[in-house]
All heavy atoms as a GROMACS GRO file, in nm:
protein
  550
    1MET      N    1   0.085  -0.119   0.000
    1MET     CA    2   0.000   0.000   0.000
    1MET      C    3   0.088   0.124   0.000
    1MET      O    4   0.185   0.132   0.073
    1MET     CB    5  -0.088  -0.002   0.124
    1MET     CG    6  -0.174   0.119   0.142
    1MET     SD    7  -0.344   0.072   0.142
    1MET     CE    8  -0.420   0.231   0.147
    2PRO      N    9   0.054   0.222  -0.082
    2PRO     CA   10   0.133   0.346  -0.083
    2PRO      C   11   0.127   0.416   0.052
    2PRO      O   12   0.027   0.409   0.121
    2PRO     CB   13   0.065   0.431  -0.190
    2PRO     CG   14  -0.020   0.339  -0.269
    2PRO     CD   15  -0.052   0.223  -0.180
    3ASN      N   16   0.234   0.483   0.085
    3ASN     CA   17   0.242   0.556   0.211
    3ASN      C   18   0.178   0.694   0.192
    3ASN      O   19   0.242   0.796   0.206
    3ASN     CB   20   0.388   0.569   0.254
    3ASN     CG   21   0.401   0.626   0.392
    3ASN    OD1   22   0.304   0.635   0.466
    3ASN    ND2   23   0.522   0.664   0.427
    4LEU      N   24   0.048   0.692   0.157
    4LEU     CA   25  -0.022   0.815   0.124
    4LEU      C   26  -0.171   0.793   0.147
    4LEU      O   27  -0.226   0.696   0.098
    4LEU     CB   28   0.003   0.845  -0.025
    4LEU     CG   29  -0.048   0.974  -0.085
    4LEU    CD1   30   0.034   1.091  -0.031
    4LEU    CD2   31  -0.034   0.969  -0.236
    5PRO      N   32  -0.236   0.879   0.221
    5PRO     CA   33  -0.381   0.864   0.238
    5PRO      C   34  -0.455   0.914   0.116
    5PRO      O   35  -0.395   0.975   0.027
    5PRO     CB   36  -0.410   0.951   0.360
    5PRO     CG   37  -0.307   1.060   0.350
    5PRO     CD   38  -0.183   0.991   0.296
    6GLY      N   39  -0.586   0.893   0.111
    6GLY     CA   40  -0.666   0.954   0.005
    6GLY      C   41  -0.656   1.106   0.017
    6GLY      O   42  -0.650   1.160   0.126
    7ILE      N   43  -0.649   1.173  -0.096
    7ILE     CA   44  -0.624   1.318  -0.095
    7ILE      C   45  -0.737   1.391  -0.167
    7ILE      O   46  -0.782   1.348  -0.273
    7ILE     CB   47  -0.489   1.349  -0.164
    7ILE    CG1   48  -0.380   1.285  -0.081
    7ILE    CG2   49  -0.469   1.497  -0.183
    7ILE    CD1   50  -0.243   1.328  -0.112
    8ASN      N   51  -0.779   1.502  -0.110
    8ASN     CA   52  -0.879   1.589  -0.173
    8ASN      C   53  -0.824   1.638  -0.306
    8ASN      O   54  -0.709   1.680  -0.315
    8ASN     CB   55  -0.906   1.707  -0.079
    8ASN     CG   56  -1.014   1.798  -0.130
    8ASN    OD1   57  -1.014   1.839  -0.245
    8ASN    ND2   58  -1.106   1.832  -0.042
    9ARG      N   59  -0.905   1.636  -0.412
    9ARG     CA   60  -0.857   1.673  -0.545
    9ARG      C   61  -0.813   1.818  -0.552
    9ARG      O   62  -0.720   1.851  -0.624
    9ARG     CB   63  -0.962   1.643  -0.651
    9ARG     CG   64  -1.081   1.735  -0.647
    9ARG     CD   65  -1.172   1.716  -0.766
    9ARG     NE   66  -1.279   1.813  -0.763
    9ARG     CZ   67  -1.392   1.798  -0.698
    9ARG    NH1   68  -1.414   1.687  -0.630
    9ARG    NH2   69  -1.483   1.892  -0.698
   10LYS      N   70  -0.878   1.907  -0.476
   10LYS     CA   71  -0.839   2.048  -0.479
   10LYS      C   72  -0.700   2.068  -0.420
   10LYS      O   73  -0.621   2.147  -0.471
   10LYS     CB   74  -0.941   2.133  -0.404
   10LYS     CG   75  -1.074   2.142  -0.477
   10LYS     CD   76  -1.173   2.229  -0.403
   10LYS     CE   77  -1.305   2.233  -0.478
   10LYS     NZ   78  -1.405   2.315  -0.409
   11LYS      N   79  -0.670   1.994  -0.312
   11LYS     CA   80  -0.535   2.002  -0.254
   11LYS      C   81  -0.432   1.946  -0.350
   11LYS      O   82  -0.321   1.997  -0.361
   11LYS     CB   83  -0.531   1.926  -0.122
   11LYS     CG   84  -0.604   1.994  -0.009
   11LYS     CD   85  -0.588   1.917   0.121
   11LYS     CE   86  -0.661   1.987   0.234
   11LYS     NZ   87  -0.649   1.913   0.359
   12ALA      N   88  -0.469   1.839  -0.422
   12ALA     CA   89  -0.377   1.779  -0.519
   12ALA      C   90  -0.348   1.878  -0.631
   12ALA      O   91  -0.232   1.894  -0.672
   12ALA     CB   92  -0.437   1.650  -0.574
   13VAL      N   93  -0.450   1.946  -0.681
   13VAL     CA   94  -0.431   2.044  -0.789
   13VAL      C   95  -0.339   2.156  -0.741
   13VAL      O   96  -0.247   2.198  -0.813
   13VAL     CB   97  -0.566   2.099  -0.839
   13VAL    CG1   98  -0.546   2.220  -0.929
   13VAL    CG2   99  -0.644   1.991  -0.912
   14LYS      N  100  -0.360   2.205  -0.619
   14LYS     CA  101  -0.274   2.311  -0.564
   14LYS      C  102  -0.129   2.264  -0.553
   14LYS      O  103  -0.036   2.338  -0.585
   14LYS     CB  104  -0.324   2.356  -0.427
   14LYS     CG  105  -0.446   2.444  -0.432
   14LYS     CD  106  -0.487   2.488  -0.293
   14LYS     CE  107  -0.614   2.569  -0.297
   14LYS     NZ  108  -0.656   2.613  -0.163
   15ALA      N  109  -0.110   2.140  -0.509
   15ALA     CA  110   0.025   2.086  -0.495
   15ALA      C  111   0.093   2.073  -0.630
   15ALA      O  112   0.211   2.109  -0.646
   15ALA     CB  113   0.021   1.950  -0.425
   16PHE      N  114   0.020   2.026  -0.731
   16PHE     CA  115   0.079   2.014  -0.864
   16PHE      C  116   0.106   2.152  -0.925
   16PHE      O  117   0.202   2.167  -1.000
   16PHE     CB  118  -0.009   1.929  -0.956
   16PHE     CG  119  -0.002   1.782  -0.927
   16PHE    CD1  120  -0.115   1.710  -0.890
   16PHE    CD2  121   0.118   1.713  -0.936
   16PHE    CE1  122  -0.108   1.575  -0.863
   16PHE    CE2  123   0.127   1.578  -0.910
   16PHE     CZ  124   0.014   1.509  -0.873
   17ARG      N  125   0.025   2.253  -0.891
   17ARG     CA  126   0.054   2.389  -0.938
   17ARG      C  127   0.188   2.436  -0.881
   17ARG      O  128   0.266   2.500  -0.950
   17ARG     CB  129  -0.056   2.486  -0.897
   17ARG     CG  130  -0.180   2.477  -0.982
   17ARG     CD  131  -0.279   2.585  -0.940
   17ARG     NE  132  -0.411   2.563  -0.994
   17ARG     CZ  133  -0.455   2.618  -1.106
   17ARG    NH1  134  -0.377   2.696  -1.176
   17ARG    NH2  135  -0.576   2.592  -1.148
   18LYS      N  136   0.214   2.406  -0.754
   18LYS     CA  137   0.342   2.442  -0.692
   18LYS      C  138   0.457   2.373  -0.761
   18LYS      O  139   0.568   2.425  -0.764
   18LYS     CB  140   0.342   2.406  -0.543
   18LYS     CG  141   0.253   2.492  -0.458
   18LYS     CD  142   0.260   2.445  -0.315
   18LYS     CE  143   0.159   2.515  -0.226
   18LYS     NZ  144   0.161   2.463  -0.089
   19ALA      N  145   0.432   2.254  -0.817
   19ALA     CA  146   0.536   2.176  -0.885
   19ALA      C  147   0.555   2.222  -1.030
   19ALA      O  148   0.637   2.166  -1.102
   19ALA     CB  149   0.501   2.028  -0.882
   20GLY      N  150   0.478   2.322  -1.074
   20GLY     CA  151   0.497   2.376  -1.208
   20GLY      C  152   0.394   2.332  -1.310
   20GLY      O  153   0.410   2.360  -1.430
   21PHE      N  154   0.290   2.264  -1.268
   21PHE     CA  155   0.184   2.220  -1.360
   21PHE      C  156   0.075   2.326  -1.366
   21PHE      O  157   0.058   2.405  -1.274
   21PHE     CB  158   0.123   2.088  -1.312
   21PHE     CG  159   0.211   1.969  -1.335
   21PHE    CD1  160   0.313   1.938  -1.248
   21PHE    CD2  161   0.191   1.886  -1.444
   21PHE    CE1  162   0.395   1.829  -1.268
   21PHE    CE2  163   0.271   1.777  -1.467
   21PHE     CZ  164   0.374   1.748  -1.378
   22TRP      N  165   0.001   2.328  -1.476
   22TRP     CA  166  -0.115   2.415  -1.489
   22TRP      C  167  -0.228   2.338  -1.554
   22TRP      O  168  -0.207   2.240  -1.623
   22TRP     CB  169  -0.082   2.543  -1.565
   22TRP     CG  170  -0.038   2.522  -1.708
   22TRP    CD1  171  -0.117   2.518  -1.818
   22TRP    CD2  172   0.096   2.502  -1.755
   22TRP    NE1  173  -0.040   2.496  -1.930
   22TRP    CE2  174   0.090   2.487  -1.894
   22TRP    CE3  175   0.220   2.497  -1.691
   22TRP    CZ2  176   0.203   2.465  -1.971
   22TRP    CZ3  177   0.332   2.475  -1.769
   22TRP    CH2  178   0.323   2.460  -1.908
   23VAL      N  179  -0.352   2.385  -1.529
   23VAL     CA  180  -0.471   2.318  -1.579
   23VAL      C  181  -0.489   2.352  -1.727
   23VAL      O  182  -0.485   2.470  -1.764
   23VAL     CB  183  -0.596   2.360  -1.499
   23VAL    CG1  184  -0.722   2.299  -1.559
   23VAL    CG2  185  -0.582   2.321  -1.353
   24ILE      N  186  -0.507   2.248  -1.810
   24ILE     CA  187  -0.532   2.273  -1.952
   24ILE      C  188  -0.674   2.237  -1.991
   24ILE      O  189  -0.724   2.285  -2.091
   24ILE     CB  190  -0.431   2.199  -2.042
   24ILE    CG1  191  -0.429   2.050  -2.015
   24ILE    CG2  192  -0.294   2.260  -2.031
   24ILE    CD1  193  -0.346   1.969  -2.113
   25ARG      N  194  -0.739   2.152  -1.910
   25ARG     CA  195  -0.876   2.112  -1.942
   25ARG      C  196  -0.944   2.061  -1.816
   25ARG      O  197  -0.882   1.998  -1.732
   25ARG     CB  198  -0.871   2.002  -2.049
   25ARG     CG  199  -1.004   1.956  -2.098
   25ARG     CD  200  -0.993   1.861  -2.218
   25ARG     NE  201  -0.906   1.748  -2.194
   25ARG     CZ  202  -0.798   1.719  -2.268
   25ARG    NH1  203  -0.764   1.796  -2.369
   25ARG    NH2  204  -0.724   1.614  -2.241
   26GLN      N  205  -1.074   2.091  -1.806
   26GLN     CA  206  -1.153   2.041  -1.694
   26GLN      C  207  -1.283   1.985  -1.748
   26GLN      O  208  -1.344   2.043  -1.836
   26GLN     CB  209  -1.184   2.152  -1.594
   26GLN     CG  210  -1.063   2.201  -1.520
   26GLN     CD  211  -1.100   2.293  -1.407
   26GLN    OE1  212  -1.196   2.269  -1.334
   26GLN    NE2  213  -1.025   2.400  -1.392
   27GLY      N  214  -1.324   1.874  -1.694
   27GLY     CA  215  -1.449   1.809  -1.729
   27GLY      C  216  -1.476   1.708  -1.621
   27GLY      O  217  -1.475   1.741  -1.503
   28LYS      N  218  -1.493   1.581  -1.658
   28LYS     CA  219  -1.507   1.476  -1.557
   28LYS      C  220  -1.374   1.453  -1.487
   28LYS      O  221  -1.369   1.398  -1.378
   28LYS     CB  222  -1.555   1.347  -1.621
   28LYS     CG  223  -1.699   1.354  -1.667
   28LYS     CD  224  -1.746   1.222  -1.717
   28LYS     CE  225  -1.892   1.231  -1.758
   28LYS     NZ  226  -1.943   1.104  -1.807
   29HIS      N  227  -1.265   1.491  -1.552
   29HIS     CA  228  -1.132   1.483  -1.495
   29HIS      C  229  -1.064   1.619  -1.512
   29HIS      O  230  -1.104   1.698  -1.598
   29HIS     CB  231  -1.048   1.376  -1.566
   29HIS     CG  232  -1.096   1.237  -1.542
   29HIS    ND1  233  -1.205   1.185  -1.609
   29HIS    CD2  234  -1.053   1.141  -1.460
   29HIS    CE1  235  -1.225   1.061  -1.569
   29HIS    NE2  236  -1.134   1.031  -1.477
   30ILE      N  237  -0.960   1.643  -1.434
   30ILE     CA  238  -0.882   1.765  -1.446
   30ILE      C  239  -0.751   1.726  -1.512
   30ILE      O  240  -0.678   1.641  -1.460
   30ILE     CB  241  -0.855   1.829  -1.308
   30ILE    CG1  242  -0.988   1.861  -1.240
   30ILE    CG2  243  -0.768   1.954  -1.321
   30ILE    CD1  244  -0.975   1.891  -1.092
   31THR      N  245  -0.721   1.786  -1.626
   31THR     CA  246  -0.598   1.754  -1.698
   31THR      C  247  -0.500   1.869  -1.679
   31THR      O  248  -0.535   1.985  -1.699
   31THR     CB  249  -0.627   1.733  -1.848
   31THR    OG1  250  -0.726   1.633  -1.862
   31THR    CG2  251  -0.502   1.690  -1.923
   32MET      N  252  -0.378   1.834  -1.639
   32MET     CA  253  -0.275   1.934  -1.613
   32MET      C  254  -0.148   1.898  -1.690
   32MET      O  255  -0.126   1.781  -1.721
   32MET     CB  256  -0.242   1.940  -1.463
   32MET     CG  257  -0.360   1.974  -1.375
   32MET     SD  258  -0.319   1.982  -1.199
   32MET     CE  259  -0.245   2.144  -1.193
   33THR      N  260  -0.066   1.998  -1.718
   33THR     CA  261   0.061   1.974  -1.785
   33THR      C  262   0.167   2.068  -1.729
   33THR      O  263   0.134   2.171  -1.671
   33THR     CB  264   0.049   1.994  -1.938
   33THR    OG1  265   0.172   1.958  -1.999
   33THR    CG2  266   0.015   2.137  -1.973
   34ASN      N  267   0.292   2.030  -1.750
   34ASN     CA  268   0.403   2.119  -1.716
   34ASN      C  269   0.483   2.151  -1.842
   34ASN      O  270   0.593   2.203  -1.835
   34ASN     CB  271   0.493   2.059  -1.608
   34ASN     CG  272   0.568   1.936  -1.654
   34ASN    OD1  273   0.547   1.886  -1.764
   34ASN    ND2  274   0.655   1.885  -1.570
   35GLY      N  275   0.428   2.118  -1.958
   35GLY     CA  276   0.496   2.140  -2.083
   35GLY      C  277   0.556   2.012  -2.138
   35GLY      O  278   0.567   1.994  -2.258
   36ASN      N  279   0.597   1.921  -2.049
   36ASN     CA  280   0.655   1.793  -2.090
   36ASN      C  281   0.567   1.675  -2.055
   36ASN      O  282   0.560   1.579  -2.130
   36ASN     CB  283   0.792   1.772  -2.023
   36ASN     CG  284   0.894   1.874  -2.068
   36ASN    OD1  285   0.893   1.916  -2.181
   36ASN    ND2  286   0.980   1.914  -1.976
   37ARG      N  287   0.503   1.682  -1.941
   37ARG     CA  288   0.421   1.570  -1.892
   37ARG      C  289   0.276   1.613  -1.881
   37ARG      O  290   0.247   1.730  -1.854
   37ARG     CB  291   0.469   1.525  -1.755
   37ARG     CG  292   0.610   1.472  -1.753
   37ARG     CD  293   0.654   1.445  -1.610
   37ARG     NE  294   0.788   1.397  -1.603
   37ARG     CZ  295   0.820   1.269  -1.591
   37ARG    NH1  296   0.727   1.178  -1.586
   37ARG    NH2  297   0.946   1.232  -1.585
   38ILE      N  298   0.187   1.518  -1.900
   38ILE     CA  299   0.043   1.542  -1.885
   38ILE      C  300  -0.009   1.447  -1.778
   38ILE      O  301   0.020   1.328  -1.782
   38ILE     CB  302  -0.032   1.520  -2.017
   38ILE    CG1  303   0.014   1.621  -2.122
   38ILE    CG2  304  -0.182   1.532  -1.995
   38ILE    CD1  305  -0.044   1.598  -2.259
   39ILE      N  306  -0.082   1.501  -1.681
   39ILE     CA  307  -0.143   1.418  -1.577
   39ILE      C  308  -0.292   1.443  -1.574
   39ILE      O  309  -0.339   1.550  -1.612
   39ILE     CB  310  -0.081   1.446  -1.437
   39ILE    CG1  311  -0.095   1.594  -1.398
   39ILE    CG2  312   0.064   1.402  -1.433
   39ILE    CD1  313  -0.054   1.624  -1.256
   40THR      N  314  -0.366   1.344  -1.531
   40THR     CA  315  -0.511   1.353  -1.524
   40THR      C  316  -0.556   1.317  -1.384
   40THR      O  317  -0.523   1.210  -1.332
   40THR     CB  318  -0.576   1.257  -1.626
   40THR    OG1  319  -0.525   1.288  -1.756
   40THR    CG2  320  -0.726   1.271  -1.626
   41ILE      N  321  -0.630   1.407  -1.320
   41ILE     CA  322  -0.678   1.388  -1.184
   41ILE      C  323  -0.829   1.369  -1.189
   41ILE      O  324  -0.899   1.456  -1.242
   41ILE     CB  325  -0.643   1.510  -1.096
   41ILE    CG1  326  -0.492   1.533  -1.098
   41ILE    CG2  327  -0.695   1.491  -0.954
   41ILE    CD1  328  -0.450   1.664  -1.037
   42PRO      N  329  -0.881   1.259  -1.136
   42PRO     CA  330  -1.026   1.240  -1.136
   42PRO      C  331  -1.093   1.336  -1.038
   42PRO      O  332  -1.031   1.386  -0.945
   42PRO     CB  333  -1.044   1.095  -1.091
   42PRO     CG  334  -0.919   1.063  -1.017
   42PRO     CD  335  -0.811   1.146  -1.077
   43ARG      N  336  -1.220   1.362  -1.060
   43ARG     CA  337  -1.294   1.453  -0.972
   43ARG      C  338  -1.348   1.382  -0.847
   43ARG      O  339  -1.426   1.441  -0.773
   43ARG     CB  340  -1.407   1.520  -1.048
   43ARG     CG  341  -1.357   1.622  -1.146
   43ARG     CD  342  -1.466   1.721  -1.176
   43ARG     NE  343  -1.415   1.827  -1.261
   43ARG     CZ  344  -1.379   1.946  -1.218
   43ARG    NH1  345  -1.386   1.974  -1.090
   43ARG    NH2  346  -1.336   2.036  -1.301
   44ALA      N  347  -1.311   1.259  -0.825
   44ALA     CA  348  -1.354   1.187  -0.704
   44ALA      C  349  -1.297   1.259  -0.582
   44ALA      O  350  -1.190   1.319  -0.589
   44ALA     CB  351  -1.303   1.044  -0.708
   45ASN      N  352  -1.370   1.251  -0.472
   45ASN     CA  353  -1.323   1.314  -0.351
   45ASN      C  354  -1.340   1.219  -0.234
   45ASN      O  355  -1.453   1.184  -0.204
   45ASN     CB  356  -1.400   1.443  -0.324
   45ASN     CG  357  -1.310   1.560  -0.305
   45ASN    OD1  358  -1.188   1.546  -0.304
   45ASN    ND2  359  -1.368   1.677  -0.292
   46PRO      N  360  -1.237   1.171  -0.171
   46PRO     CA  361  -1.097   1.193  -0.204
   46PRO      C  362  -1.051   1.098  -0.314
   46PRO      O  363  -1.113   0.995  -0.337
   46PRO     CB  364  -1.025   1.159  -0.072
   46PRO     CG  365  -1.112   1.057  -0.008
   46PRO     CD  366  -1.254   1.094  -0.047
   47VAL      N  367  -0.941   1.133  -0.378
   47VAL     CA  368  -0.879   1.045  -0.477
   47VAL      C  369  -0.806   0.938  -0.396
   47VAL      O  370  -0.726   0.970  -0.308
   47VAL     CB  371  -0.781   1.123  -0.567
   47VAL    CG1  372  -0.714   1.031  -0.666
   47VAL    CG2  373  -0.853   1.237  -0.637
   48ASN      N  374  -0.832   0.810  -0.425
   48ASN     CA  375  -0.774   0.705  -0.340
   48ASN      C  376  -0.623   0.697  -0.354
   48ASN      O  377  -0.564   0.751  -0.448
   48ASN     CB  378  -0.842   0.570  -0.363
   48ASN     CG  379  -0.804   0.503  -0.493
   48ASN    OD1  380  -0.691   0.511  -0.538
   48ASN    ND2  381  -0.900   0.435  -0.553
   49ALA      N  382  -0.560   0.630  -0.261
   49ALA     CA  383  -0.415   0.628  -0.250
   49ALA      C  384  -0.348   0.564  -0.371
   49ALA      O  385  -0.245   0.614  -0.419
   49ALA     CB  386  -0.375   0.554  -0.122
   50TYR      N  387  -0.402   0.455  -0.423
   50TYR     CA  388  -0.340   0.389  -0.538
   50TYR      C  389  -0.344   0.477  -0.662
   50TYR      O  390  -0.246   0.489  -0.735
   50TYR     CB  391  -0.408   0.255  -0.566
   50TYR     CG  392  -0.373   0.150  -0.464
   50TYR    CD1  393  -0.466   0.110  -0.370
   50TYR    CD2  394  -0.247   0.093  -0.462
   50TYR    CE1  395  -0.434   0.014  -0.276
   50TYR    CE2  396  -0.214  -0.003  -0.369
   50TYR     CZ  397  -0.307  -0.043  -0.275
   50TYR     OH  398  -0.274  -0.136  -0.182
   51THR      N  399  -0.458   0.540  -0.686
   51THR     CA  400  -0.472   0.628  -0.801
   51THR      C  401  -0.378   0.748  -0.787
   51THR      O  402  -0.308   0.785  -0.882
   51THR     CB  403  -0.618   0.677  -0.815
   51THR    OG1  404  -0.703   0.562  -0.826
   51THR    CG2  405  -0.636   0.766  -0.936
   52MET      N  406  -0.375   0.808  -0.669
   52MET     CA  407  -0.292   0.925  -0.648
   52MET      C  408  -0.144   0.892  -0.661
   52MET      O  409  -0.067   0.969  -0.718
   52MET     CB  410  -0.321   0.988  -0.511
   52MET     CG  411  -0.250   1.120  -0.489
   52MET     SD  412  -0.272   1.244  -0.618
   52MET     CE  413  -0.440   1.289  -0.593
   53SER      N  414  -0.102   0.775  -0.613
   53SER     CA  415   0.040   0.739  -0.626
   53SER      C  416   0.077   0.722  -0.773
   53SER      O  417   0.188   0.757  -0.813
   53SER     CB  418   0.072   0.615  -0.544
   53SER     OG  419   0.006   0.503  -0.596
   54GLY      N  420  -0.014   0.670  -0.855
   54GLY     CA  421   0.012   0.659  -0.998
   54GLY      C  422   0.023   0.795  -1.065
   54GLY      O  423   0.109   0.816  -1.151
   55ILE      N  424  -0.062   0.888  -1.024
   55ILE     CA  425  -0.058   1.024  -1.080
   55ILE      C  426   0.072   1.093  -1.042
   55ILE      O  427   0.136   1.160  -1.123
   55ILE     CB  428  -0.180   1.106  -1.033
   55ILE    CG1  429  -0.309   1.045  -1.088
   55ILE    CG2  430  -0.167   1.252  -1.074
   55ILE    CD1  431  -0.436   1.100  -1.025
   56ILE      N  432   0.113   1.076  -0.916
   56ILE     CA  433   0.238   1.136  -0.868
   56ILE      C  434   0.356   1.080  -0.948
   56ILE      O  435   0.446   1.153  -0.989
   56ILE     CB  436   0.255   1.111  -0.717
   56ILE    CG1  437   0.150   1.190  -0.640
   56ILE    CG2  438   0.396   1.149  -0.670
   56ILE    CD1  439   0.136   1.150  -0.495
   57ASN      N  440   0.354   0.950  -0.972
   57ASN     CA  441   0.459   0.885  -1.050
   57ASN      C  442   0.461   0.940  -1.193
   57ASN      O  443   0.568   0.968  -1.248
   57ASN     CB  444   0.439   0.734  -1.050
   57ASN     CG  445   0.554   0.660  -1.113
   57ASN    OD1  446   0.667   0.704  -1.105
   57ASN    ND2  447   0.524   0.548  -1.175
   58ASP      N  448   0.344   0.955  -1.254
   58ASP     CA  449   0.334   1.009  -1.389
   58ASP      C  450   0.386   1.153  -1.396
   58ASP      O  451   0.437   1.197  -1.499
   58ASP     CB  452   0.190   1.007  -1.440
   58ASP     CG  453   0.139   0.867  -1.467
   58ASP    OD1  454   0.221   0.773  -1.477
   58ASP    OD2  455   0.016   0.851  -1.480
   59ALA      N  456   0.373   1.227  -1.286
   59ALA     CA  457   0.420   1.365  -1.281
   59ALA      C  458   0.572   1.373  -1.263
   59ALA      O  459   0.630   1.481  -1.270
   59ALA     CB  460   0.351   1.440  -1.168
   60GLY      N  461   0.636   1.260  -1.236
   60GLY     CA  462   0.781   1.259  -1.218
   60GLY      C  463   0.824   1.297  -1.078
   60GLY      O  464   0.938   1.338  -1.056
   61LEU      N  465   0.734   1.285  -0.982
   61LEU     CA  466   0.763   1.318  -0.843
   61LEU      C  467   0.765   1.192  -0.759
   61LEU      O  468   0.709   1.090  -0.797
   61LEU     CB  469   0.656   1.412  -0.786
   61LEU     CG  470   0.635   1.546  -0.855
   61LEU    CD1  471   0.512   1.615  -0.800
   61LEU    CD2  472   0.756   1.634  -0.837
   62THR      N  473   0.828   1.200  -0.643
   62THR     CA  474   0.817   1.092  -0.545
   62THR      C  475   0.705   1.129  -0.448
   62THR      O  476   0.663   1.245  -0.441
   62THR     CB  477   0.948   1.074  -0.465
   62THR    OG1  478   0.972   1.192  -0.389
   62THR    CG2  479   1.065   1.046  -0.558
   63ILE      N  480   0.660   1.032  -0.372
   63ILE     CA  481   0.554   1.058  -0.275
   63ILE      C  482   0.602   1.158  -0.171
   63ILE      O  483   0.527   1.247  -0.130
   63ILE     CB  484   0.505   0.927  -0.210
   63ILE    CG1  485   0.431   0.844  -0.316
   63ILE    CG2  486   0.415   0.953  -0.091
   63ILE    CD1  487   0.386   0.708  -0.271
   64GLU      N  488   0.729   1.149  -0.130
   64GLU     CA  489   0.784   1.242  -0.032
   64GLU      C  490   0.786   1.385  -0.086
   64GLU      O  491   0.751   1.480  -0.015
   64GLU     CB  492   0.925   1.201   0.011
   64GLU     CG  493   0.930   1.073   0.094
   64GLU     CD  494   0.911   0.947   0.011
   64GLU    OE1  495   0.943   0.948  -0.110
   64GLU    OE2  496   0.863   0.848   0.068
   65GLU      N  497   0.825   1.401  -0.214
   65GLU     CA  498   0.826   1.534  -0.275
   65GLU      C  499   0.684   1.590  -0.282
   65GLU      O  500   0.662   1.708  -0.254
   65GLU     CB  501   0.884   1.528  -0.416
   65GLU     CG  502   1.032   1.499  -0.421
   65GLU     CD  503   1.083   1.471  -0.561
   65GLU    OE1  504   1.005   1.427  -0.647
   65GLU    OE2  505   1.204   1.495  -0.582
   66PHE      N  506   0.588   1.504  -0.316
   66PHE     CA  507   0.448   1.549  -0.325
   66PHE      C  508   0.396   1.590  -0.188
   66PHE      O  509   0.328   1.691  -0.176
   66PHE     CB  510   0.362   1.438  -0.385
   66PHE     CG  511   0.219   1.479  -0.403
   66PHE    CD1  512   0.181   1.564  -0.505
   66PHE    CD2  513   0.121   1.431  -0.318
   66PHE    CE1  514   0.049   1.603  -0.521
   66PHE    CE2  515  -0.012   1.468  -0.332
   66PHE     CZ  516  -0.047   1.555  -0.436
   67LYS      N  517   0.430   1.513  -0.083
   67LYS     CA  518   0.383   1.547   0.052
   67LYS      C  519   0.436   1.684   0.095
   67LYS      O  520   0.366   1.758   0.165
   67LYS     CB  521   0.427   1.440   0.152
   67LYS     CG  522   0.344   1.314   0.146
   67LYS     CD  523   0.391   1.218   0.253
   67LYS     CE  524   0.306   1.094   0.259
   67LYS     NZ  525   0.352   1.001   0.364
   68GLU      N  526   0.558   1.719   0.054
   68GLU     CA  527   0.613   1.850   0.089
   68GLU      C  528   0.537   1.963   0.019
   68GLU      O  529   0.530   2.074   0.071
   68GLU     CB  530   0.761   1.857   0.050
   68GLU     CG  531   0.849   1.770   0.136
   68GLU     CD  532   0.994   1.769   0.091
   68GLU    OE1  533   1.031   1.853   0.006
   68GLU    OE2  534   1.069   1.685   0.140
   69LEU      N  535   0.479   1.934  -0.097
   69LEU     CA  536   0.404   2.035  -0.172
   69LEU      C  537   0.264   2.057  -0.117
   69LEU      O  538   0.202   2.159  -0.145
   69LEU     CB  539   0.395   1.996  -0.320
   69LEU     CG  540   0.526   1.992  -0.397
   69LEU    CD1  541   0.505   1.929  -0.534
   69LEU    CD2  542   0.585   2.132  -0.411
   70LEU      N  543   0.212   1.960  -0.040
   70LEU     CA  544   0.075   1.972   0.013
   70LEU      C  545   0.066   2.083   0.117
   70LEU      O  546   0.154   2.116   0.184
   70LEU     CB  547   0.030   1.840   0.076
   70LEU     CG  548  -0.002   1.730  -0.022
   70LEU    CD1  549  -0.036   1.602   0.053
   70LEU    CD2  550  -0.120   1.768  -0.110
   0.00000   0.00000   0.00000
């Protein structure tokens, strides 16, 4: 199990903004990019730990780096 609890999607978006990502599209999911990588955050609240750890990995961050951004 990832060492990460379920996270509110709004907090996740704020954390990814601090990491240099910006929102490019919103609908059933929130799509963000940093120019090189694209991540998709579901609108579920909270986003479960397994899904969030995959998104963090896709963003090129470690869980520890992401926790510091929260």
